[in-house]
C-alpha positions as CSV (number, residue, x, y, z in Angstrom):
1,M,167.6,55.5,95.1
2,T,169.0,54.6,98.5
3,S,167.4,51.4,100.1
4,S,167.3,50.7,103.8
5,S,169.0,47.8,105.5
6,S,167.4,44.4,105.3
7,P,166.2,42.5,108.4
8,S,169.0,40.1,108.2
9,Q,171.6,42.5,108.2
10,D,170.0,44.2,111.2
11,T,169.9,40.8,113.2
12,K,173.7,40.2,112.3
13,R,174.5,43.7,113.7
14,L,172.6,43.0,117.0
15,A,174.1,39.7,117.3
16,H,177.6,41.1,117.1
17,A,177.0,43.9,119.6
18,Y,175.2,41.9,122.2
19,P,175.5,38.6,123.8
20,E,172.7,35.9,123.1
21,G,170.8,36.5,126.3
22,L,170.6,40.2,125.7
23,R,169.3,40.2,122.0
24,A,165.6,40.0,122.9
25,D,166.0,42.9,125.4
26,A,167.8,44.9,122.9
27,L,165.2,44.4,120.3
28,M,162.5,45.5,123.0
29,E,164.4,48.6,123.8
30,E,163.4,51.4,121.4
31,D,166.3,53.5,122.1
32,V,168.9,50.9,121.2
33,A,166.9,49.1,118.5
34,W,166.2,52.3,116.5
35,S,169.1,54.1,114.7
36,H,168.5,57.6,113.3
37,E,171.2,57.0,110.7
38,I,169.6,53.7,109.5
39,D,166.0,54.0,110.4
40,G,165.3,57.7,110.3
41,E,164.8,57.7,106.5
42,R,162.7,54.6,106.5
43,D,160.3,55.5,109.4
44,G,159.9,59.2,108.7
45,E,159.0,61.7,111.3
46,Q,158.3,60.3,114.7
47,F,155.8,61.4,117.4
48,D,155.6,60.8,121.1
49,R,152.4,59.2,122.3
50,S,151.2,62.4,123.8
51,E,151.8,64.2,120.6
52,R,149.9,61.5,118.6
53,A,146.7,61.8,120.9
54,A,146.7,65.6,121.1
55,L,144.9,67.9,118.6
56,R,147.2,69.3,116.1
57,R,146.7,72.7,114.6
58,V,147.1,72.9,110.9
59,V,148.8,76.2,109.8
60,G,147.3,78.2,107.2
61,L,143.5,77.2,107.4
62,S,142.4,80.1,109.7
63,T,140.3,82.8,107.8
64,E,140.5,85.3,110.7
65,L,141.4,88.7,109.4
66,E,144.7,90.0,110.8
67,D,144.8,93.3,109.3
68,V,142.2,96.0,109.8
69,T,142.3,97.1,106.2
70,E,141.1,93.6,105.2
71,V,137.9,94.1,107.4
72,E,137.4,97.6,105.8
73,Y,137.6,96.3,102.3
74,R,135.7,93.0,102.9
75,Q,132.1,93.6,101.9
76,L,128.9,91.8,102.6
77,R,127.9,89.9,99.3
78,L,124.6,91.5,98.1
79,E,121.9,89.6,96.2
80,R,122.5,90.1,92.5
81,V,119.2,91.0,90.7
82,V,117.8,91.5,87.2
83,L,114.7,93.6,86.9
84,V,111.9,92.7,84.5
85,G,109.1,94.9,83.4
86,V,106.0,94.7,80.9
87,W,105.1,97.8,79.2
88,T,101.3,97.8,78.7
89,T,100.1,101.4,78.7
90,G,101.6,104.9,78.8
91,T,104.7,106.0,77.1
92,A,108.2,104.5,77.0
93,Q,109.2,107.2,79.7
94,D,106.5,105.9,82.0
95,A,107.9,102.3,81.8
96,D,111.4,103.5,82.4
97,N,110.3,105.5,85.6
98,S,108.3,102.5,86.9
99,L,111.5,100.3,86.5
100,A,113.7,102.9,88.0
101,E,111.4,102.9,91.1
102,L,111.7,99.2,91.2
103,A,115.5,99.5,91.1
104,A,115.2,102.0,94.1
105,L,113.1,99.4,95.9
106,A,115.6,96.6,95.2
107,E,118.5,98.8,96.4
108,T,116.5,99.5,99.6
109,A,116.0,95.9,100.2
110,G,119.6,95.3,99.9
111,A,120.1,94.1,96.5
112,L,122.6,94.9,93.6
113,V,120.8,95.8,90.6
114,L,122.8,94.3,87.4
115,D,120.4,94.9,84.6
116,G,116.9,95.8,83.7
117,V,114.7,94.9,80.6
118,I,111.4,96.0,79.5
119,Q,109.0,94.1,77.1
120,R,106.2,95.9,75.1
121,R,103.0,93.8,75.4
122,D,99.3,94.4,75.3
123,K,99.0,92.5,78.6
124,P,101.4,90.1,80.6
125,D,101.7,86.6,79.5
126,A,99.4,84.2,81.3
127,A,102.1,81.5,81.6
128,T,105.6,83.2,82.1
129,Y,104.6,86.9,82.5
130,I,106.9,88.0,79.6
131,G,106.2,85.0,77.1
132,S,108.4,81.8,76.5
133,G,110.7,83.3,73.9
134,K,111.6,86.4,76.1
135,A,111.9,84.1,79.1
136,A,114.6,82.1,77.3
137,E,116.4,85.4,76.5
138,L,116.1,86.5,80.0
139,R,117.7,83.2,81.0
140,D,120.8,84.2,78.7
141,I,120.9,87.7,80.4
142,V,120.9,85.8,84.0
143,L,123.8,83.6,82.9
144,E,125.8,86.5,81.4
145,T,125.5,88.9,84.3
146,G,125.7,86.1,87.0
147,A,122.4,87.2,88.7
148,D,120.8,84.9,91.4
149,T,117.3,86.6,91.5
150,V,114.9,88.0,89.0
151,I,112.5,90.8,90.2
152,C,109.3,91.3,88.1
153,D,107.4,94.8,88.0
154,G,104.2,93.6,88.8
155,E,102.3,91.0,90.8
156,L,102.8,87.4,89.5
157,S,100.2,84.7,89.9
158,P,101.6,81.4,91.5
159,G,101.6,79.9,87.9
160,Q,103.6,82.5,86.5
161,L,106.1,82.4,89.3
162,I,106.6,78.7,89.0
163,Q,106.9,78.6,85.3
164,L,109.2,81.6,85.0
165,E,111.5,80.0,87.5
166,D,111.5,76.8,85.6
167,V,112.9,78.7,82.7
168,V,115.4,81.0,84.2
169,K,116.7,78.5,86.7
170,V,117.1,81.2,89.5
171,K,114.8,82.6,92.1
172,V,111.9,84.8,90.8
173,I,110.1,87.4,93.0
174,D,107.5,90.1,92.2
175,R,107.0,93.7,93.3
176,T,104.7,92.7,96.0
177,A,107.1,90.3,97.6
178,L,109.9,93.1,97.3
179,I,107.7,95.6,99.1
180,L,106.8,93.1,101.8
181,D,110.5,92.4,102.4
182,I,111.3,96.2,102.9
183,F,108.3,96.5,105.2
184,A,109.6,93.5,107.3
185,Q,113.0,95.1,107.6
186,H,111.8,98.6,108.5
187,A,108.9,97.8,110.9
188,K,109.9,98.6,114.5
189,S,106.8,98.8,116.6
190,R,104.9,95.8,117.8
191,E,101.8,96.9,115.7
192,G,104.0,97.5,112.6
193,K,105.6,94.1,112.8
194,A,102.2,92.3,113.5
195,Q,100.6,94.2,110.5
196,V,103.6,93.3,108.1
197,A,103.6,89.6,109.3
198,L,99.7,89.4,108.4
199,A,100.3,90.8,105.0
200,Q,103.2,88.4,104.3
201,M,100.9,85.4,105.3
202,Q,98.1,86.6,103.1
203,Y,100.6,86.8,100.2
204,M,102.3,83.5,100.8
205,L,99.1,81.5,101.4
206,P,98.2,80.8,97.8
207,R,101.9,80.5,96.9
208,L,102.8,77.7,99.1
209,R,104.6,74.8,97.2
210,G,105.6,71.3,98.0
211,W,107.8,68.7,96.3
212,G,108.3,65.0,96.6
213,Q,107.1,63.6,100.0
214,S,105.9,67.2,101.0
215,L,102.8,66.3,99.2
216,S,102.2,62.8,100.7
217,R,99.5,61.9,103.0
218,Q,100.0,62.5,106.7
219,M,98.7,59.5,108.8
220,G,95.6,58.8,107.2
221,G,93.7,57.3,104.1
222,G,92.7,53.8,103.5
223,R,91.7,51.2,106.0
224,G,95.0,51.2,107.7
225,G,95.9,49.9,111.1
226,L,97.5,51.0,114.3
227,A,98.8,54.7,114.1
228,T,97.7,55.1,110.5
229,R,94.2,56.7,111.2
230,G,94.3,60.5,111.1
231,P,93.1,63.5,109.2
232,G,94.5,62.4,106.0
233,E,95.9,65.9,105.1
234,T,98.7,66.5,102.8
235,K,101.7,68.3,104.1
236,I,100.8,71.5,102.2
237,E,97.3,71.3,103.4
238,T,98.6,71.2,107.1
239,D,100.8,74.3,106.3
240,R,98.1,76.2,104.9
241,R,95.8,75.4,107.9
242,R,98.5,76.5,110.3
243,I,99.0,79.7,108.4
244,R,95.2,80.5,108.6
245,E,95.3,79.9,112.2
246,K,98.3,82.3,112.7
247,M,96.5,84.9,110.5
248,A,93.4,84.7,112.6
249,K,95.6,85.1,115.7
250,M,97.4,88.1,114.1
251,R,94.2,89.9,113.2
252,R,92.8,89.6,116.8
253,E,96.2,91.0,118.1
254,I,96.1,94.0,115.6
255,A,92.3,94.4,116.6
256,D,93.4,94.7,120.3
257,M,96.1,97.4,119.4
258,K,93.5,99.2,117.4
259,T,91.3,99.5,120.6
260,G,94.2,101.2,122.3
261,R,94.7,103.8,119.5
262,E,90.9,104.4,119.2
263,I,90.9,105.3,122.9
264,K,93.6,107.9,122.6
265,R,91.8,109.2,119.4
266,Q,88.4,109.5,121.4
267,E,90.4,111.4,124.2
268,R,91.5,114.0,121.5
269,R,88.0,114.2,120.3
270,R,86.6,114.9,123.7
271,N,89.1,117.5,124.1
272,K,88.2,119.1,120.9
273,V,91.7,118.8,119.7
274,P,91.9,119.1,115.8
275,S,94.0,116.6,114.0
276,V,96.1,116.9,110.9
277,A,97.4,114.0,109.0
278,I,100.6,113.9,106.9
279,A,100.2,111.6,103.8
280,G,102.2,111.2,100.8
281,Y,104.4,109.1,98.5
282,T,107.2,107.2,100.0
283,N,110.5,109.3,100.3
284,A,108.5,112.6,99.5
285,G,109.8,114.0,103.0
286,K,107.0,113.5,105.3
287,S,109.2,112.7,108.3
288,S,111.3,115.8,107.4
289,L,108.3,118.1,107.4
290,L,107.1,116.6,110.7
291,N,110.4,117.3,112.3
292,R,110.4,120.8,110.8
293,L,106.9,121.6,112.1
294,T,107.1,120.1,115.6
295,G,110.7,119.0,116.3
296,A,109.5,115.3,116.7
297,G,113.1,113.8,115.9
298,V,111.7,111.1,113.6
299,L,114.1,109.1,111.6
300,V,114.8,110.9,108.2
301,E,116.7,109.0,105.5
302,N,116.9,109.0,101.7
303,A,115.4,105.7,101.4
304,L,112.0,104.3,100.4
305,F,109.8,103.3,103.4
306,A,112.4,104.4,105.9
307,T,109.6,104.9,108.6
308,L,106.6,102.8,108.7
309,D,105.2,103.4,112.2
310,P,102.9,106.2,112.6
311,T,104.0,109.1,114.8
312,V,101.6,111.6,116.4
313,R,103.0,114.8,117.8
314,R,101.3,117.9,119.5
315,A,101.7,121.2,117.7
316,E,100.5,124.9,117.8
317,T,99.3,127.2,115.1
318,P,100.6,130.8,115.0
319,S,97.4,132.0,116.6
320,G,98.1,129.6,119.6
321,R,95.6,126.9,118.7
322,L,96.7,123.3,119.6
323,Y,96.3,120.5,117.2
324,T,98.0,117.1,116.7
325,L,100.2,116.2,113.6
326,A,100.2,112.6,112.6
327,D,102.9,111.1,110.3
328,T,101.6,107.9,108.2
329,V,103.1,105.2,106.3
330,G,104.2,106.2,102.8
331,F,102.5,105.1,99.7
332,V,103.8,103.9,96.3
333,R,102.4,102.9,93.0
334,H,100.7,99.5,92.9
335,L,100.8,99.4,96.7
336,P,100.0,95.6,97.4
337,H,96.4,95.2,98.6
338,H,97.6,92.9,101.2
339,L,99.4,96.0,102.8
340,V,96.6,98.2,102.4
341,E,94.4,95.8,104.2
342,A,96.8,95.1,107.1
343,F,97.6,98.8,107.5
344,R,94.1,99.9,107.3
345,S,93.9,100.5,111.1
346,T,97.1,102.7,110.7
347,M,95.7,104.5,107.8
348,E,92.5,105.4,109.6
349,E,94.5,108.3,111.0
350,V,94.1,109.8,107.6
351,G,90.4,109.4,107.5
352,D,89.7,110.6,111.1
353,S,91.9,113.8,110.6
354,D,90.4,117.3,110.1
355,L,92.9,118.1,107.5
356,I,95.3,116.2,105.2
357,L,98.8,117.5,104.3
358,H,99.4,115.8,101.0
359,V,103.3,115.9,100.5
360,V,104.6,115.4,97.0
361,D,108.2,115.2,96.0
362,G,108.7,118.3,93.7
363,S,112.0,117.0,92.6
364,H,110.5,113.8,91.2
365,P,110.4,113.6,87.3
366,V,106.5,113.0,87.4
367,P,105.0,114.3,90.6
368,E,101.6,114.0,89.1
369,E,101.8,110.1,89.2
370,Q,102.7,110.4,92.9
371,L,99.6,112.4,93.5
372,A,97.3,110.1,91.8
373,A,98.8,107.1,93.5
374,V,98.3,108.6,96.9
375,R,94.8,109.8,96.3
376,E,93.9,106.2,95.1
377,V,94.9,104.9,98.5
378,I,93.1,107.7,100.3
379,R,90.0,106.8,98.4
380,D,90.4,103.2,99.5
381,V,90.5,104.1,103.2
382,G,87.5,106.4,102.8
383,A,89.0,109.7,103.4
384,T,87.9,111.7,100.3
385,D,85.8,114.1,102.3
386,V,88.7,115.5,104.4
387,P,90.1,118.8,103.3
388,E,93.5,118.5,101.6
389,I,96.5,121.0,101.2
390,V,99.0,119.7,98.6
391,V,102.5,120.4,100.0
392,I,105.1,120.4,97.3
393,N,108.2,119.5,99.2
394,K,112.0,119.7,98.1
395,A,111.3,123.0,96.4
396,D,114.9,123.9,96.7
397,A,115.9,121.0,94.4
398,A,112.8,121.1,92.0
399,D,112.6,122.3,88.5
400,P,111.1,125.8,88.6
401,L,108.8,124.7,85.7
402,V,107.5,121.6,87.4
403,L,106.7,123.7,90.5
404,Q,104.7,126.3,88.4
405,R,102.9,123.5,86.7
406,L,101.9,121.8,90.0
407,L,100.9,125.3,91.7
408,R,98.7,126.0,88.6
409,V,97.1,122.7,88.6
410,E,96.6,122.2,92.3
411,K,94.5,125.0,93.6
412,R,95.2,124.4,97.2
413,S,98.9,123.9,97.1
414,I,102.1,125.4,98.5
415,A,105.8,124.8,97.7
416,V,108.1,124.3,100.7
417,S,111.5,122.9,101.6
418,A,111.7,120.8,104.8
419,R,115.3,120.9,104.6
420,T,115.9,124.8,104.3
421,G,112.5,126.0,106.0
422,Q,111.4,127.7,102.8
423,G,107.6,128.2,102.8
424,I,107.2,126.6,106.2
425,Q,105.6,129.7,108.0
426,E,103.2,130.3,105.0
427,L,102.2,126.5,105.4
428,L,101.5,127.0,109.1
429,A,99.3,130.0,108.3
430,L,97.4,127.8,105.9
431,I,96.9,125.1,108.6
432,D,95.7,127.7,111.1
433,N,93.3,129.1,108.4
434,D,92.0,125.6,107.3
435,L,91.5,123.9,110.7
436,P,88.0,123.8,111.9
437,R,87.0,126.7,114.3
438,P,84.9,126.6,117.3
439,S,81.2,127.5,116.3
440,V,80.2,129.7,119.2
441,E,81.7,133.2,120.0
442,I,81.0,134.3,123.5
443,E,82.2,137.0,126.0
444,V,82.4,136.0,129.7
445,L,83.7,137.3,132.9
446,V,85.2,134.3,134.9
447,P,86.0,134.7,138.5
448,Y,89.6,134.0,139.5
449,T,88.3,131.0,141.5
450,H,87.3,129.3,138.4
451,G,90.8,129.3,136.6
452,K,90.1,125.9,135.2
453,L,87.5,127.5,132.8
454,V,90.0,130.0,131.5
455,A,92.6,127.1,131.0
456,R,89.9,125.1,129.0
457,A,89.1,128.2,126.9
458,H,92.8,128.4,126.0
459,T,93.1,124.7,125.2
460,E,89.9,123.8,123.5
461,G,88.9,127.2,122.0
462,E,90.3,130.1,120.3
463,V,90.9,133.2,122.5
464,I,90.1,136.5,120.6
465,S,90.9,138.7,123.6
466,E,91.8,138.6,127.4
467,E,91.7,141.2,130.1
468,H,92.2,140.8,133.7
469,T,89.9,142.8,135.9
470,A,89.0,143.2,139.5
471,E,86.1,140.9,139.3
472,G,87.8,138.3,137.2
473,T,89.1,137.4,133.8
474,L,87.3,139.0,130.9
475,L,87.4,136.7,127.9
476,K,86.1,137.0,124.3
477,V,86.6,133.5,123.0
478,R,85.3,131.2,120.2
479,V,84.6,127.7,121.8
480,H,82.5,124.6,121.0
481,E,78.9,124.2,122.2
482,E,79.8,122.1,125.3
483,L,82.3,124.6,126.7
484,A,80.0,127.5,125.8
485,A,77.3,125.9,128.0
486,D,79.9,125.8,130.9
487,L,80.8,129.4,130.3
488,A,77.3,130.8,129.9
489,P,76.6,131.5,133.6
490,Y,79.6,133.9,133.6
491,T,78.2,136.1,130.8
492,P,78.5,139.8,131.9
493,V,75.3,141.6,132.5
494,S,76.0,144.4,129.8
495,A,76.9,141.6,127.3
496,A,73.7,139.7,128.2
């Protein structure tokens, strides 16, 4: 190993090169005192003062993608989930179908499903939903798959949620939280966002948790002194109070929005315009059917709850009668009651309609379950008295045996395909036949100076025949009592 020159040797060298009076100056002059051959190895790399003070870029730490192919192949890391179900009633196939639907919901929410397990029990365990032993087995599955979330196919109580998380050591959510998350992603309108926010707060209120200082008293309790008197609430109590205040505010906002929608509905009633509501299971093809019947241009996507906001469009029957067609939010099995309550004002479109088009997915393995789930919600919103037509959609992809079974069981049903147009004309004829008709049939001769009455007869009634004569327009129409009273003065003498 090579050693550097000693200080005494450097002094002797300087003394030999410079006179006595110049030694100090030479030592102060960096250019003379420093020798690259002698001092370079000892002092290492040298920097000027400006370089030492400047920011120096370290090469190789930047993560900026330089090649577009890297951008294409770099994917967003999805949440990795394991599904858990409890099979209490029905067949094993029913339990598998329920968990498959939960997997579709998880993928719609943006998760990557790694595994799914089902346990046969008489009822869910009160402590950990699946029991302590199965919870430990679930922990092993989570470790093996590298999952970071467990989704349970049911609504968990706050206690079940906490205890199952303590065992599996990862985040645990239930079916209700998953559906609320999907609704929060897909809500677009102001009313839809408010309804989802209200449902989320109703769900989270009993599930608030605190830890450590979050449970300590806030400015209160005891005799205290200055700045220690106060309400004495714990942090979690303060959070709950704030959530209740936000919920009250949200309910007022939804009520105000409901008023605006009620005004539009009253205007349609005043004009005697019949209304048809499209209801059905999520992803059954309601928006596709609306587009096919009216050309509404609503978003169509092969995903659960792709559209949440109700859409109302004007349509016309083959006989020329005007009516409104409303697309409503999709339903699902075990739809959270928070959502039913929050979306009640939107679902009133179903209850106030004159006819319900109940859309069911004909290609689904068990469409009867979809029918039962939707009818349960329709019953909750008080629309059981509204006439119903069962529209079996996706007939082009359905099993012919399933179609025959549904058409045989459901007496007022029709098989259609919104994608190909199969059966659409027959469906329009059914709508025309089932919509309520005006009660009064009248024949009038309306002078040409009263053209507004003729226009009202076309808009509000059903024109049977129309003839233009020298005296005016001879109409034979079926209208409501109010319009019949306005047309009565123009009844021809021969008809009278």
